[in-house]
C-alpha positions in Angstrom: 16.3 -13.2 -25.7 15.7 -9.3 -23.9 18.0 -8.9 -21.3 15.1 -8.2 -18.6 14.2 -12.1 -19.0 18.0 -13.0 -17.8 19.3 -13.8 -14.7 21.7 -11.2 -14.8 18.8 -8.3 -14.8 17.7 -8.6 -11.5 21.4 -8.8 -10.0 22.3 -5.8 -11.9 18.8 -3.9 -10.8 20.4 -4.8 -7.3 23.6 -3.3 -7.8 22.0 -0.3 -9.4 19.6 -0.1 -6.6 22.1 -0.3 -4.0 24.4 2.4 -5.5 21.7 4.8 -5.6 20.6 4.4 -2.1 24.1 4.3 -1.5 24.7 8.0 -2.6 21.6 9.3 -1.1 23.3 8.2 2.4 26.8 9.5 1.4 24.8 13.0 0.5 23.9 13.0 3.9 27.1 13.7 5.5 25.9 16.6 7.3 24.1 14.5 9.9 26.6 13.1 12.2 24.4 10.0 13.6 25.0 7.0 11.1 21.8 5.2 12.3 19.6 8.2 11.2 21.4 7.8 7.3 20.9 4.5 7.3 17.4 4.8 8.2 17.0 7.0 5.4 18.8 4.8 2.9 16.1 2.0 3.9 13.1 4.5 3.1 14.8 5.2 -0.2 15.1 1.4 -0.5 11.7 0.7 0.1 10.3 3.3 -2.0 12.6 2.8 -4.8 11.6 -1.4 -4.6 8.1 -0.7 -4.2 7.7 1.5 -7.4 9.9 -1.8 -9.1 7.4 -4.3 -7.9 4.2 -2.1 -9.4 6.3 -1.6 -12.6 7.4 -5.1 -13.1 3.7 -6.6 -11.7 5.8 -9.0 -9.1 3.6 -11.3 -7.4 3.8 -9.5 -3.9 1.1 -8.7 -1.7 1.3 -6.5 1.5 -1.6 -6.3 3.2 -3.4 -9.4 1.7 -4.6 -11.7 4.1 -2.8 -15.1 4.0 -4.8 -18.2 4.9 -2.6 -21.2 5.7 -5.0 -23.9 6.7 -2.1 -26.0 7.9 1.2 -24.6 9.0 3.8 -26.6 7.1 5.8 -29.0 9.4 9.1 -27.5 7.6 8.2 -24.0 8.7 8.0 -24.9 11.9 11.3 -26.7 12.2 13.1 -24.0 10.2 11.7 -21.3 12.3 12.9 -23.1 15.8 16.3 -23.9 13.9 16.9 -20.4 12.8 16.0 -18.9 16.1 18.7 -21.5 17.8 21.1 -20.2 15.5 20.4 -16.5 15.4 20.5 -16.5 19.0 23.4 -18.8 19.7 25.4 -16.6 17.1 24.3 -13.5 19.0 25.3 -14.7 22.1 28.7 -15.9 21.0 29.4 -12.6 19.0 28.3 -10.4 21.9 31.0 -12.5 24.3 33.4 -12.0 22.1 33.4 -8.7 21.5 32.6 -7.4 25.0 32.2 -3.9 24.1 29.7 -2.3 25.9 29.3 0.7 23.5 26.7 -1.2 21.4 24.5 -1.4 24.5 24.9 1.8 25.6 24.2 3.2 22.4 20.8 0.9 22.2 19.8 2.0 25.4 20.5 5.6 25.0 18.3 5.7 22.1 16.3 3.0 22.7 12.8 4.5 21.4 14.6 5.4 18.1 16.0 1.9 17.7 12.8 -0.1 18.7 10.3 2.2 17.0 12.0 3.3 13.6 15.5 2.1 13.1 14.9 -1.9 13.4 11.5 -1.8 11.8 12.6 0.0 9.0 15.7 -1.4 8.1 14.1 -4.8 8.4 11.6 -4.0 5.5 13.9 -1.9 3.6 15.6 -5.4 3.1 12.5 -7.4 3.0 11.4 -5.2 0.1 14.4 -5.5 -1.8 15.4 -9.3 -1.3 11.6 -10.7 -1.0 10.0 -8.5 -2.6 11.8 -7.5 -5.6 14.8 -9.7 -6.3 13.3 -13.3 -5.4 9.7 -12.9 -7.1 11.7 -11.5 -10.1 14.0 -14.4 -10.6 11.3 -16.9 -9.8 9.1 -15.2 -12.1 10.7 -13.3 -14.9 13.7 -15.1 -16.0 13.5 -17.9 -18.5 16.5 -19.9 -16.7 14.8 -19.8 -13.0 11.7 -19.4 -14.0 9.5 -21.8 -11.2 13.2 -22.5 -9.5 12.6 -21.3 -6.2 15.9 -23.0 -4.8 18.3 -21.3 -7.1 16.6 -18.3 -6.8 16.6 -18.1 -3.2 20.4 -19.2 -3.1 21.1 -16.3 -5.5 19.0 -13.7 -3.5 21.2 -15.1 0.2 24.2 -14.3 -1.9 23.0 -10.7 -2.4 22.1 -10.0 0.5 25.2 -11.0 2.1 27.4 -9.0 -0.1 26.8 -5.6 1.6 27.4 -6.9 4.6 30.7 -8.0 4.0 31.2 -4.5 5.7 31.1 -6.6 8.5 35.0 -7.5 8.2 35.6 -3.7 8.7 33.7 -3.1 12.2 34.3 -6.2 13.5 36.9 -8.9 14.1 37.3 -11.1 11.7 35.4 -14.1 14.0 32.3 -12.0 14.5 32.5 -11.1 10.9 32.7 -14.4 9.5 29.8 -15.3 12.1 27.9 -12.4 10.8 27.9 -13.3 7.2 27.1 -16.8 7.6 24.1 -16.0 9.9 23.0 -13.5 7.4 22.9 -15.8 4.4 21.5 -18.6 6.6 18.5 -16.5 8.0 17.8 -15.0 4.3 17.6 -18.4 2.9 14.7 -18.6 6.1 13.3 -15.6 4.9 12.7 -16.7 1.7 11.3 -20.0 2.6 9.2 -18.1 4.5 7.9 -15.6 1.7 7.1 -18.8 -0.5 4.9 -19.7 2.5 2.9 -16.7 2.7 2.7 -16.3 -0.9 5.3 -13.5 -1.0 3.7 -11.3 1.7 6.3 -8.9 2.3 4.8 -7.5 5.3 4.7 -11.1 7.6 8.5 -11.3 6.4 9.3 -7.4 7.3 7.6 -8.3 10.9 9.2 -11.4 11.6 12.5 -9.7 10.4 12.0 -7.1 12.9 11.4 -9.6 15.6 14.8 -10.8 14.6 16.2 -7.7 15.2 14.6 -7.1 18.6 16.0 -10.6 19.6 19.5 -9.3 18.7 18.9 -5.9 21.0 17.7 -7.8 23.8 20.9 -9.9 23.6 23.2 -7.3 23.2 21.5 -5.2 26.0 20.4 -7.3 28.6 22.4 -10.9 28.4 
């Protein structure tokens, strides 16, 4: 069996891609603002994933119109639940941290975050997880072919791994809540990708809206 047909291949691909983008991030040490470096990280991530999506001919769409004759009831329910969960956890985290530095930083650079950072970082994650990893697991690997649920779980685990860094920059309760939220949100975005026929554009827009909700809570709540 060839390696690219095995489940381990997209997982290895994930770590290689993330390591490569991290090297780019670290090479920009002369830029003091870490958020600027994170944006460059995400731009490189989008470029690499876009190339690999095309290379492996994955069933991903961007600007193609998605016709959903009837919005699935599950999508409405899941959307309502994830919004409630997302808002609740962000409010709890904000109340636990009681740090004004985050909101001050956001408000002092509102144009950068709203117009550049939040959208690019959201699309970077969607290109990697819903554009590359999830469809690869579901369509290219023999063991997981057409197994959306397990593919989505593995993808969500991979998405949670880079966020382990929360443990180093947050209090433990906040970090734990953040990791749980990332995993559950990833499952939701995976389902959204399935409903929209792997439309990364829609996933990226919805992901960006969640980032905006996070911004609003930390700045104005």
